N, C-alpha and C positions, 0 to 999 in steps of 0.2 A: 524523503527518507521515512520509513514507516515507523509510526508510534506504535504499530502492532508488535514491535520486538518484545515489548513486555508480555503481550499476550502469547508471543510464539514461545517464550520461555515457559510460560505456564503450561503450554500445551505438550511439554516433553513427555511427561508421564502418560499421556494419553495417545500420543502420536502413532505408536506401533500398532495400536489396537482400532484405529480408525477404519470405518468401511469405506469402500470404493466412493469417490466423489461423484455426486450426481450432476446431470446437466442443469444449468442454471435457467435456461429459457423456459419461460411459463406461459399458459395461455391466461387470458384475462379471468379474474377471480369469479367464481360462481357460487352464490350462496344457496343454491337450491337445495332441497331435501336430498336429492340423489347424491349431491357432492358431500353433504354432510355425513351420509352413510359411508363414503368412502375414506374418511379420515381414519387415521390409525386409531384402533381401540383404546391404546394406552392414553392418548391425548384425551378422548372423551371421558375415560374413567377418572383421569386426574382432575378434569373440570367439574365432574359430577361429585366426587368425593372431597369433602371438606377435610380439616385437620381431625375430626372426629373418627373418620373411617380410614384415613390414611396413616397407616402404622408407622412406615418410614418417616413421614413428615412429624408425626406426633412425638416419636423417639428422639429425632434429630432436634426439634424444638426444646426438648428436656434438656438433652445433652448440651445444647449450645446456652442454655439458661435464657431462653428468650420468650418464654410461654406469657409472660405478663407485658410484653413489649408490644407496640403497635407498628408492626412491620408492613410493608406493602403486600398486596395480593400475589399470590404465586405459589410455587412449590420448590422447595430445596431438596427435601427428602433426608436421609440420615447422612449421606455422604455425597450426594450430587452425582453419583455414577450414572443413573438413568439419563440425566439432564445433560451430562457431558458427552455421552456417546450420541444422544440425539443431535445435539448441537454440531459435532463433527461430522455427521451425516449430511446435514443441510443447514448451514449456518443462518442464511437468510431466512429460510422457512422457519426454523426455530425461533427467531426474533419475531417473525410475522406472527405466527400462532400464538405467542404469548402476548402480544400487544393486542390482537384480537379479543384474547380472553380476559386480559387483566388491566389493559390500558398502557400508557406509556412509562409507568414506573412499576416495576414488579421485582420480586425476589425469585431467585432460581439457584441451580448448581451451576457453576461456571469452572470447568477443568478441576473438578473434585473440591472445590471451595464454594461456601455460601457467597451469593453476590446479589447486590442491588443493581440492576440494569435500568437505565433511565434515558429519556430523549425528549421529554417536554421542554418547551422553551423556559417555563418557570423553574424547573429542576436544574436545568443547565445554568442558568443565570446564578442560581444559589450555589452550585458546585464550584463556579469560577471563583467565588469569593474565599474558599477555604482550599481548594486544590493544590496551590502552592504549598501548603503546609504538610502535605501527605508524604510519606517516604517514597523515594524513587524505586528502590530495587526490592522492597519486600515481596512482591509477587514474582519475582525471577528465582528460579531453582539455581542451586550451586553450580551446576555445568554452564549454564548461561552466563552467570556472573563472573566465573572464572575466564571464559573465552571471550566475553565482552570486554573484559580488562577494567582496571580502576580508571582508565582513561575515556571509557565509553560513557556518553552523556545519560544514557538510559540507567546508569547506576548512581547518577549524581544528584544533588540536591543543594539547596541554599547557595552560598557564595561560590562554591566549586563549580555548580551547574551555570550560574550566571555568567562566570568568566568564560566557560566553554562556549555558551551560547552566543557571547558577543564575537567569538572568533568565527562563528558560523556565518555571521554577516559579511565578513571580509570575502568569503569565498562562495556564497550563495545569494548575495544581495544583487541589486541592479548593476552595479558596476562589474561584478563578475560575470552576470549573464550577458552582459554587452561584449565582454571579451570572449565567452565561450560560443555565442551565436555562430559566427563564421566557421569555427571548427566543428561544431555540430553539424552545420550545413554540408561541410565537405565530408565528414563521416557518413551522414545519411546519404549523400549522392553516391558514394561509393559503394554503400551497402544496397540500395534500392537499384541504381542503374549499373551497378556492377555485378554483385552476387545474384540478386533476385531477377534482373533481367535475364542473365544467362540461363538460370534454371527454369524460369517460367513458372516457379511455385514459390510458396512461402509456408514454412511452419512457424505460425506466429508465436507459439510458446518457446521453442527451442531457438529459433533464428533470432528473433528479437531480443531474447536474454543474452545471447552471444554477442550481438551486436552492441547492446548496452554495456555489457561488461568490458568489451574492448574501448568503447567510446569513454566510459568514466575513468578508466586507468589513464587514457590519454589526457582527460581534462585535468585530473587530480594528480598525476605523477609526471605527466610530460613524455611517457613512454608506456608502450604495451608490453607486458612480460611475454616470455616465451609461452608457447601453448601450454605446455606441462605445469609451468608455474601459475599461469592465469587460472587453470581449471582447478587449482587447490582451493578456489573460492567456494566451489560446491562442498568440498570436504569440509571446509570450515563452517559452512551453513549447517551442514548435517551434524557437526559436533554441537553447535549451539543448541540444537533441538534433541540431543541424545537423551537416552533414559537415564544415564548415570555416569559417573566418572569411571566406572570399570568397564564401559562398553569399548568396543572397536571404534565406534563412530566419535565418541569423545576423544580418544587418543589420536585418531586420524585428524580430527578438527584441531587439536592442540598442535600437531606436526604442521599442519597446513597453515596456521597462524604464524608459526615460526618461520616458516619457508617465505610466506608472502611478506612478512615484516622485515625479514633480512633483505629480500630483494629491493624493497622500497627504501631501506635504509641505506644500502650500499648506492642505490641510484642518487639519493638526496645528498650524501656526502660527496659523491663524486662531482656533480653538477655546482655544488658549492665550492669544492676546492678549485675547479676549473674556472670559475668567475661567470660561468653560464647562468647561474641562479639569478643574477642582477641583470642580465642582458638579454636572454633568450625568452621570447614570450611564451614558449611551451611551458615554462616552469613558473607560470603565474600563481598556481595554488601553492606550491612549495614555497615561493617568495613570501606569500602572505604568512604562512606558518612559521617562516624562519624568525619572524618578529612576534609571534603570539605569546601572550603572557597568561599565567594563571592567576587565581584569586589573591596571590601574594606579590603580584607584579613580578614573578620571576619567569624568565624565558623558558619556553618548552624545552626539554631535553630532546635530543635526536630521536630517542626511541619513541617518545610521545608523538613526534611529528609523523614517524613512519607508521604507527599504530593508527593514527588519526586517518591517514590516507586509505589504509585497509578497511576500517569500520565505516568510512564515507562511501567507499565503492560497495561494500556489502549493503549498507542501508539504502542504496538508490537504484542499484541495477534491476533488481526484481520488480520493483515499483514501476519504474519507467517502461520496462518490458510488457509488463501486465497492461499498463495503459495503451500502449501501441496495439497489443492484440485485441484488447476489448473494443478499441475504436475501429479497428478493421472489420471485425465481425459485425459490429452494429451499423456501420455504413453499408455493408453488403446487404443486410436485412432491412435497410431504410434507404432505398435508392433515391428518394427525393432530397434527403440530407446529404447523400454523397455527391448529387449533382451540384448542390449549393456549394459544398466544400471545393469541389473541382472548378466551378466557375470562380470562385473567389481566389482561389491560389493562382489560377492562370491570369486573372485581371490584376493581381498584385505583384506577382512574380515573373519577371521577363525570362525568356528562354536562356539568355545570356547569364543571367544571375544563377538560374538554377544549374546551368552546365558548368559555370565556373566554381559553384559552391560559395560564391561570395553575397552571402545573405545576411545583411546586418539586423541587429534585434529590432530596430525601428521599422524595418520592413515587415518583419514577423509579426509585429504588434498589431499591423493593420489587418491581420487575419482574424477578425472579430468572431465571425461565425465558426471558423476552425477551432477556435479557442473554446467556443460555446459547446462544440461537440465533445471536446475532451473533458469538460467539466461535466457534461450531462452523462457521459459515459462513466464517470466516478460515481455519479449517483444511480444510474440504472444497474450497473454492475459494480457494486462497492467492493473495493479491494480488501477491505479489513475492518475488524471491529474497533472500537475505541481502545485507548490504552487502559491497562489494569492497574488500580491502586488499592492498597491494603488500608482499611480504614483502622487507625490505631486506638481510637477511643469512642465510645458511644456518642453519637450526635444525632440530630434531625435533618432530614433532607425531604422536601416537598411535603412537609407535614407527617412524615413517617419516622419511626426510629431506625437508625442503622447501628447495630452492635458493634463493638470492637472485634477487629478479625474478619469482618466481612470485606469482600472485593467491592469496590465502586467502580462502574465503568459507564461513561456517557457514550451510547452506541449511535453512531450517525445513521444506521439504517433506519432507526425509529422515525426521525423527522423525514428521511427520504421516502418513506412509505406512507406518510400522512398525506392524505388528499387535500387536506386544508392547506398545506404548504405547497404541494405539487399535484394540481388537478390532473386526471388521467395518469396517475403515477407510474403505471406499468409502460407507458409509451415514451419512445425516444423522442424528446422534443428540445433540441438545443435552443430554441427560442427562448426557454425559460431564462436563460442567462444573458439575453440580450434586453436593451430598453423595453421592448414591448412584452417582455415576460410578465412584469407586474401588472399590467393592464389586463392580462389573461387569467390573473388570480394567482399566480405563483408568488411565493414568499421566500426570498432568498436573502438569508443575513447570517450572522455568526451562530445563531442558535438553531438555524434549520439546514444549514450546509457547512459541514466541517469534515471532509472526506480524509484529511491528513490528521484528525484528531484535534484536541484542544488543550489548553493549559500550558504547563511548563514544558511539557515534553511533545508538543505538537510537531508533526513533520516539518523540518526546516528546509527541505529540499522539494517541495511540491512544485515550486515555481520551475525549477530546472526540469522536472519530469514533465511538466506541461509544455515547456519550450521543446524539449526533445521529441514529444509526441506530435505537436504541431508540425515541427520539421519533417518527421516522417509522413504524415498525411500529406504535406504539400508536395513531396516527391512521388509518394505513391499515387496520388490522383493526377499528376501530370505526367506520369510515366505509363500508367495503365488505365484502360477504358473502365475496367472493374476486376472483380474477381469472385469466383464461385467455390464451393466446396469441392475437393478432390476426393471422388469416391471410389478411386481405385485402391486395391489393397484392403487395408483395415479402415479406410476413409469412411467419414460419416457426414451427414448434413450439418449437424451442430456440434459443437465441442464438448467434451468432458472437461471438468475443471480440477486442478488442485487447489484444494480449500485453504491449507495451512502452509506457511503463516500468511501468505499473501494469495489472494484469489487470482490465479493465472490460467490461461488455457493450457490444457494437457499437451505434451510434446507430440502426440502422435496425430493431433489435427493438423490437416493440410489445406491449403487454398491453391487453386489455380489461377494464374495471373494473365489477364488479357491486354496485350500491349496496346497503348494508345496509337492510333493510326497517325497522328501528328508527331510522334516521338522522333521520327526521322530528321525533323527539322531541328531537333536539339543535338547539341553537340556533346554527347556523353563522354566523359572522360574515366 
């Protein structure tokens, strides 16, 4: 579940003005003079101009009373408008350009607020020592706070959050994943060997998102809502990112939350009254939350259980779908890696197990190279920035002053782009996450690899997302020989991307699927 929900909320005021998302795929970097001349003029001007000639920066520094402080290098300007729009246009490029100009700790404007962005190991280690003290929801606008509800972990701190997080372990820990694995395998079999095999195409943005939405409702509720109810999740997401409480998006989001919560609440009460809650394995998640307690050791009320289900589905479905789509595209562009995944999956998974959907977690954990592909995809096409925190009091970080009111964010893209951590950083090399990766110079640890964020609000569901994506790749590579871009209609070689709040392939992108010649030996159900 994405830590970027804090960032998502902060984006609300900029979202409607964001320019169309660019393609993410890039050629290897070129530092030639010709390339330098192609850079946007405003970036060159910003680098050339110091505080003395940058009027916006000079005025902003005075207004924020930071002239005498030792802040990191960079530019905030007066209100961060220029920086915010540049970030929305190309988030990864925005970070990369500033790291090149200023290093791994810099100041900038982030969603119309002054911010310190950092990614050096030293700064991250120091940040971890006080991150837990920072308020949880100060960076969230009113629309997000209301629709995320007081039950949402992103709004919580201290003992309240600690109790909420403890309950996550019951439904996202190893025991829970063991329970979910065969269900995920059966769901994925039906999706890949049912829907995709019949159509011969895949829209990785839309279809993976729909698949994950259905799958997560089944995992967390034991039932898939009617289509019109399930689709309310999209209205809810739009409401969270709305521009204000007077907008139609907010009102529709509020109504969607009520509809979704009521459906979950009625399902929960029905299965509890019937006795199925204690006996039917479909209701594993609800059974765990029926005994969940808060920071005062009081049982969660029914409405909190229902709201938790909605928030957990919302927090996971786009993240898992994005991971599936990115992996499919990266394997298509890296056929050697795709061949290794296919060979591993055929070696580990028997045709009978795949056909029946009976794939336990112990078997899936043998797919080491496939898991490495999922991890490398999260590094190569990062889904999100780090979580945003508001610094409440002046402090120091990495030797610099951080004024009160500044946003602090540990951005995973900074260490991901550092060649000292990941040699040949632009290349897709799953071996980085295997034992031989260290021998090749890769440095993978908690300071260099944190795709789900870090600290008290790091993503609790990244293991579930990885499990779902591994299973998806297992079925895709044993069902299809490969896939290529569908160039018919509005088709394109490479996808455009939706950048906010999670980087995910645009719905218009399509792939043509090539059926595996051995698939006839599988008993597809």
